[in-house]
C-alpha positions as CSV (number, residue, x, y, z in Angstrom):
1,M,-28.9,-27.6,6.4
2,V,-26.9,-24.9,8.0
3,M,-28.0,-23.0,11.1
4,Y,-27.4,-19.5,11.6
5,R,-27.5,-18.4,15.1
6,L,-27.2,-14.7,16.2
7,K,-25.4,-13.6,19.3
8,S,-28.8,-12.8,20.7
9,G,-30.0,-16.4,20.4
10,A,-32.2,-15.9,17.1
11,I,-31.8,-19.1,14.9
12,L,-32.1,-19.2,11.1
13,M,-32.4,-22.5,9.2
14,L,-30.6,-22.5,5.9
15,W,-30.2,-25.3,3.3
16,L,-26.6,-24.9,1.4
17,P,-26.4,-27.6,-1.1
18,W,-23.0,-27.1,-1.8
19,L,-21.8,-28.0,1.5
20,A,-22.4,-31.7,0.6
21,A,-19.1,-33.6,0.4
22,S,-19.8,-35.9,-2.3
23,A,-19.9,-39.7,-1.2
24,F,-18.2,-38.9,1.9
25,A,-20.0,-39.5,5.3
26,Q,-20.6,-37.3,8.0
27,G,-19.4,-38.0,11.4
28,Q,-18.7,-36.2,14.7
29,V,-15.1,-37.5,14.7
30,G,-12.9,-34.7,13.8
31,P,-9.7,-34.3,11.7
32,D,-7.5,-34.6,14.7
33,F,-5.0,-36.4,12.6
34,V,-3.5,-33.0,12.0
35,V,-2.7,-32.3,15.6
36,G,1.1,-32.2,16.6
37,D,4.1,-30.8,15.0
38,W,5.2,-31.2,11.3
39,N,8.0,-30.8,8.7
40,L,6.3,-30.3,5.3
41,T,6.8,-29.8,1.6
42,S,4.8,-28.3,-1.0
43,D,4.6,-28.7,-4.8
44,F,2.6,-25.7,-6.4
45,V,1.8,-25.8,-10.1
46,L,2.6,-22.1,-11.4
47,S,0.5,-20.4,-14.2
48,D,3.4,-21.5,-16.6
49,G,3.2,-25.2,-15.6
50,S,6.4,-25.1,-13.7
51,I,6.5,-26.6,-10.1
52,E,7.4,-24.4,-7.0
53,Q,8.6,-26.3,-4.1
54,T,8.2,-24.7,-0.6
55,V,9.6,-26.1,2.7
56,A,7.8,-25.1,6.0
57,V,6.8,-26.4,9.3
58,A,3.5,-26.6,11.0
59,T,1.8,-27.1,14.4
60,A,-1.8,-28.0,15.4
61,A,-3.7,-28.2,18.5
62,T,-7.3,-28.7,19.6
63,E,-9.0,-25.9,21.5
64,T,-11.7,-25.9,24.1
65,I,-14.6,-23.1,24.0
66,F,-16.7,-23.0,27.2
67,G,-15.8,-26.7,28.2
68,T,-16.4,-28.0,24.7
69,T,-13.4,-29.2,22.3
70,T,-14.9,-27.2,19.3
71,Q,-12.1,-26.6,17.1
72,I,-8.5,-27.5,15.8
73,R,-6.2,-24.5,14.8
74,Q,-3.0,-25.2,12.6
75,T,-0.3,-22.6,11.7
76,E,2.2,-23.3,9.0
77,V,5.2,-21.1,8.6
78,G,7.9,-20.9,5.9
79,I,9.3,-19.1,3.0
80,R,7.2,-18.9,-0.5
81,Q,8.3,-16.9,-3.2
82,G,11.0,-15.1,-1.3
83,Q,8.4,-13.9,1.2
84,D,7.9,-15.2,4.7
85,L,4.8,-17.4,4.7
86,E,2.1,-18.0,7.4
87,V,-1.0,-20.1,6.8
88,A,-3.6,-20.2,9.7
89,T,-6.4,-23.2,9.4
90,T,-9.1,-23.5,11.7
91,F,-11.4,-26.5,11.6
92,A,-14.5,-26.3,13.7
93,I,-17.6,-28.7,13.5
94,N,-21.2,-27.8,12.6
95,P,-23.2,-29.7,15.4
96,T,-26.4,-29.4,13.4
97,T,-25.0,-31.3,10.2
98,A,-22.1,-33.2,11.8
99,E,-20.1,-31.5,9.0
100,W,-16.7,-29.9,9.8
101,V,-15.6,-26.6,8.4
102,M,-12.4,-25.3,7.5
103,M,-11.1,-21.7,7.1
104,R,-7.7,-21.3,5.6
105,A,-5.9,-17.8,5.8
106,D,-2.8,-17.4,3.4
107,S,-0.5,-14.4,4.4
108,V,1.5,-14.6,1.1
109,A,-1.5,-14.9,-1.5
110,G,-3.7,-12.7,0.9
111,T,-6.5,-15.1,0.4
112,V,-9.3,-16.7,2.4
113,D,-10.6,-20.1,1.6
114,V,-13.9,-21.6,3.8
115,A,-14.7,-25.1,2.9
116,S,-16.9,-27.8,4.5
117,G,-16.7,-31.4,4.4
118,A,-16.1,-35.0,6.1
119,R,-14.4,-38.1,6.3
120,N,-14.9,-41.2,3.9
121,A,-16.8,-44.3,5.5
122,A,-13.2,-46.0,6.0
123,G,-12.2,-43.0,8.1
124,D,-8.8,-42.7,6.4
125,E,-9.5,-39.9,4.1
126,W,-11.3,-36.4,4.5
127,L,-12.5,-34.1,1.7
128,F,-13.6,-30.7,1.8
129,T,-15.0,-28.3,-0.8
130,S,-14.9,-24.7,-0.9
131,L,-17.9,-22.6,-0.7
132,P,-18.6,-20.5,-4.1
133,A,-18.4,-17.3,-2.4
134,T,-14.8,-17.5,-1.7
135,R,-13.9,-17.7,-5.5
136,P,-14.7,-14.4,-8.0
137,D,-14.7,-16.7,-10.8
138,G,-17.3,-19.2,-9.5
139,G,-15.0,-22.0,-9.3
140,L,-14.5,-24.6,-6.6
141,D,-11.5,-25.8,-4.6
142,R,-11.2,-29.1,-2.9
143,F,-9.1,-29.9,-0.1
144,H,-8.4,-33.8,-0.1
145,F,-6.4,-35.3,2.7
146,T,-5.1,-38.7,2.2
147,N,-2.2,-41.4,3.0
148,I,-3.2,-40.7,6.9
149,T,-1.2,-42.3,9.4
150,A,0.4,-41.7,12.8
151,G,3.6,-40.5,10.9
152,G,2.0,-38.1,8.6
153,Y,-0.3,-37.3,5.7
154,T,-1.0,-35.7,2.3
155,L,-2.8,-32.8,1.3
156,T,-4.0,-32.3,-2.3
157,V,-5.8,-29.1,-3.4
158,S,-7.8,-29.4,-6.9
159,R,-9.6,-26.8,-8.6
160,S,-13.1,-27.1,-10.6
161,L,-14.5,-24.4,-13.1
162,D,-17.4,-26.4,-14.1
163,G,-19.3,-26.9,-11.0
164,G,-17.4,-29.8,-9.6
165,T,-17.7,-32.1,-12.9
166,T,-14.2,-32.2,-13.4
167,W,-11.0,-31.5,-11.1
168,E,-7.6,-30.4,-11.7
169,P,-4.8,-30.9,-9.1
170,F,-2.5,-27.9,-8.6
171,W,-0.9,-28.2,-5.2
172,T,0.4,-31.2,-3.2
173,Q,1.7,-30.8,0.3
174,T,3.2,-33.7,2.3
175,Y,3.6,-33.7,6.1
176,V,5.8,-35.6,8.1
177,R,5.7,-35.7,11.9
178,A,8.4,-33.7,13.4
179,T,10.9,-36.1,15.4
180,G,10.2,-36.1,19.3
181,G,7.2,-33.9,18.5
182,V,9.2,-30.8,18.4
183,V,9.4,-28.5,15.2
184,T,13.1,-28.3,14.3
185,S,13.0,-25.5,11.7
186,P,13.1,-21.7,12.4
187,L,9.9,-20.1,12.5
188,P,10.2,-16.7,10.6
189,A,8.4,-13.7,11.4
190,V,5.5,-13.0,9.3
191,T,4.6,-9.4,8.1
192,T,3.2,-9.9,4.8
193,C,-0.3,-8.3,5.3
194,A,0.7,-4.7,6.0
195,Q,-1.2,-3.4,2.9
196,Q,-4.0,-0.7,3.6
197,E,-6.8,-2.9,2.9
198,Y,-5.9,-5.4,5.8
199,G,-6.3,-2.4,8.2
200,Q,-9.8,-1.4,7.3
201,F,-11.3,-3.4,10.2
202,D,-8.8,-1.9,12.7
203,F,-11.3,0.1,14.4
204,W,-12.7,-3.0,15.9
205,L,-9.4,-3.9,17.5
206,G,-9.3,-3.6,21.4
207,E,-10.5,-5.1,24.8
208,W,-14.2,-4.2,25.1
209,D,-17.3,-4.2,27.3
210,L,-20.6,-4.5,25.4
211,V,-23.4,-2.2,26.6
212,S,-27.2,-2.0,25.0
213,P,-28.4,0.8,23.0
214,A,-29.7,2.5,26.1
215,G,-26.5,2.1,27.7
216,A,-27.2,-0.8,30.2
217,S,-24.3,-3.1,30.6
218,S,-24.8,-6.6,29.4
219,G,-22.1,-8.2,31.4
220,D,-20.4,-9.5,28.2
221,T,-16.9,-8.8,26.9
222,S,-15.0,-9.1,23.6
223,S,-11.1,-9.2,22.9
224,I,-10.3,-8.4,19.2
225,R,-6.8,-8.6,18.3
226,L,-4.5,-9.3,15.4
227,A,-3.3,-12.8,14.5
228,S,-1.2,-14.9,11.8
229,G,1.2,-12.2,10.7
230,D,-1.5,-9.4,11.2
231,C,-3.5,-10.8,8.7
232,V,-6.5,-12.2,10.7
233,V,-8.9,-10.0,13.0
234,E,-9.5,-12.5,15.8
235,E,-12.6,-12.1,18.1
236,T,-12.9,-13.8,21.5
237,F,-16.5,-12.9,22.5
238,T,-17.4,-13.8,26.2
239,P,-21.1,-13.5,27.0
240,S,-22.7,-13.9,30.4
241,T,-23.3,-17.4,29.5
242,G,-21.3,-19.2,26.8
243,R,-18.4,-18.1,24.6
244,G,-17.6,-17.5,20.9
245,V,-14.8,-16.7,18.6
246,S,-14.7,-15.3,15.1
247,R,-11.9,-14.8,12.4
248,S,-12.1,-12.3,9.7
249,M,-9.5,-11.5,6.9
250,Y,-9.3,-9.4,3.7
251,D,-9.3,-11.5,0.6
252,A,-7.1,-10.0,-1.9
253,R,-8.5,-12.4,-4.7
254,T,-12.1,-11.2,-4.1
255,G,-11.6,-7.6,-2.8
256,Q,-13.9,-8.7,0.1
257,W,-13.5,-9.5,3.7
258,A,-14.6,-13.0,4.8
259,R,-15.7,-14.0,8.4
260,I,-16.6,-17.1,10.2
261,W,-18.1,-17.1,13.7
262,I,-17.9,-20.1,15.9
263,E,-20.2,-20.8,18.6
264,P,-20.3,-24.1,20.7
265,G,-23.2,-26.2,19.9
266,V,-24.3,-23.9,17.1
267,M,-23.5,-23.8,13.5
268,L,-20.5,-21.6,12.2
269,I,-21.8,-18.4,10.3
270,F,-20.1,-17.5,7.2
271,V,-20.4,-13.9,5.6
272,T,-18.3,-11.7,3.2
273,G,-18.5,-8.1,2.7
274,G,-16.4,-4.9,3.3
275,L,-16.6,-1.1,3.8
276,V,-19.6,0.9,3.0
277,N,-19.4,4.8,3.8
278,G,-17.1,4.0,6.5
279,D,-19.2,1.0,8.1
280,M,-17.9,-2.8,8.1
281,I,-20.8,-4.5,6.6
282,M,-20.9,-8.2,5.8
283,T,-23.8,-10.5,4.3
284,G,-24.9,-13.9,4.2
285,G,-27.9,-14.9,2.0
286,S,-30.6,-17.2,2.5
287,T,-32.0,-20.2,0.4
288,G,-34.4,-21.3,2.8
289,T,-38.1,-20.8,2.9
290,N,-38.1,-17.3,4.6
291,Q,-36.0,-16.1,1.8
292,L,-34.4,-13.6,4.1
293,T,-30.9,-12.1,3.3
294,N,-28.9,-11.2,6.6
295,R,-26.0,-8.9,7.4
296,T,-24.0,-7.7,10.3
297,V,-23.0,-4.2,10.5
298,W,-19.9,-2.8,12.4
299,Q,-20.2,1.1,12.6
300,P,-17.4,3.2,14.1
301,M,-18.7,5.8,16.9
302,S,-17.2,8.7,18.6
303,N,-15.0,8.1,21.8
304,N,-13.3,5.1,20.0
305,R,-16.7,2.9,20.4
306,V,-18.1,0.7,17.8
307,R,-21.7,-0.6,17.4
308,Q,-22.5,-3.8,16.1
309,F,-26.0,-4.9,14.8
310,T,-27.8,-7.5,12.8
311,Q,-30.4,-6.9,10.1
312,T,-32.6,-9.0,7.9
313,S,-34.2,-8.2,4.4
314,A,-37.0,-9.7,2.6
315,D,-36.6,-7.8,-0.7
316,N,-33.1,-8.8,-1.6
317,G,-31.4,-5.9,0.3
318,V,-33.6,-3.1,-0.9
319,T,-34.7,-2.4,2.6
320,W,-33.5,-3.6,6.0
321,T,-34.9,-4.3,9.4
322,N,-32.9,-4.3,12.6
323,S,-33.1,-7.9,14.3
324,G,-31.4,-9.7,16.9
325,F,-28.0,-8.6,18.3
326,D,-27.6,-4.8,18.8
327,A,-24.6,-3.7,21.2
328,T,-22.1,-1.1,21.6
329,Y,-18.4,-2.0,22.3
330,V,-17.2,0.3,24.9
331,P,-13.2,0.3,25.7
332,Q,-12.7,-1.4,29.0
333,G,-12.3,0.9,31.8
334,S,-14.1,3.7,30.2
335,S,-17.9,5.0,30.9
336,A,-20.5,2.7,29.8
337,Q,-22.9,5.5,28.4
338,P,-22.6,5.1,24.6
339,P,-22.5,8.3,22.4
340,T,-25.0,9.0,19.5
341,P,-23.8,7.2,16.4
342,P,-23.1,9.4,13.3
343,P,-26.1,9.3,10.6
344,S,-26.0,6.4,8.4
345,G,-26.8,6.2,4.8
346,G,-27.4,2.7,3.2
347,G,-26.5,0.7,6.2
348,G,-24.2,2.9,8.0
349,G,-21.5,5.8,7.7
350,G,-22.1,9.4,7.6
351,S,-20.0,12.7,7.0
352,T,-16.9,13.0,9.1
353,G,-14.6,16.2,9.3
354,L,-11.1,16.3,8.2
355,F,-9.9,16.8,11.7
356,E,-11.7,13.5,13.1
357,L,-10.6,11.3,10.1
358,F,-7.1,12.5,10.9
359,A,-7.3,11.9,14.5
360,A,-8.9,8.3,13.9
361,G,-6.1,7.4,11.5
362,L,-3.5,8.3,14.2
363,F,-5.3,6.3,16.8
364,L,-5.8,3.2,14.5
365,C,-2.2,3.0,13.7
366,W,-1.1,3.5,17.4
367,R,-3.6,0.6,18.1
368,R,-2.4,-1.8,15.4
369,R,1.1,-1.5,16.7
370,R,-0.1,-1.9,20.4
371,L,-2.0,-5.1,19.9
372,R,0.4,-7.0,17.7
């Protein structure tokens, strides 16, 4: 069972059978064995069968959201295939199912993996299985953490193209705790996500106050910044009560954006999508009894503002009804009265003059450099 909760508080219950982690037991104890500083080596099986070895370093720490230790964030940096490498992994708990979810953003591959899982009954292994939506070929990836000790652990990644019946290992990574808790290898600068597609969500970058469609201040704020080598769009949402974070990244493998939303005490929301007529639209389906399809729309507006709203569909996306969250992001320090959004078509977007497009492009380039 998965619980989807919109920022407005609306709750949607979903059953996603692929979230099961085989025979692994569920539990509130988190994968805190990854916390610390590490030296690591990776053996990756290339398409021609040869083995490529990568040497890197990693650091991970727990993070508190609104007074609750809710997530673990790990960053790996090194060199792979002659390029600077940064892999950002977030572990966060689903308090409804007691499962953990991991989102792994790889700067060199330009891909995002989202997987869920738990530890085994003995407590010495963790197994995560990817969600099908994260692979265009319908395959599954499995992330298996073993040999867990105070001094290190091993991560083996396997792939299945038959729904999980058989698995083929293709990547092994060994972590050894850094001496004295200090990473000794140099940390390279990572700038590998500069391709045009990774800038599609730049219109949402900034420091924002949120107002209602009528222009009333909600007291909520949001900080949207680039992270992980400019690969990840990272949101810190601070409502009048509570707090939430999200991470979004373009996946070169699928040609879509993937996003997870983390809210303490609530399930993570996982959606995918991309630009439609200038709007960013991400969708997550439901297999529950209500049979609703759900999506979130980010719509650029005039005066460098952004409208975000949620919708549901009972006919597989033929028609949509606005529901739950609807707010305008206003740059902090500017007037709260929101402008009228552009005419939308098919969920958002409208015609824009050449001058407006040119001006918007200059603004986004300036903002992306400023927020790095």
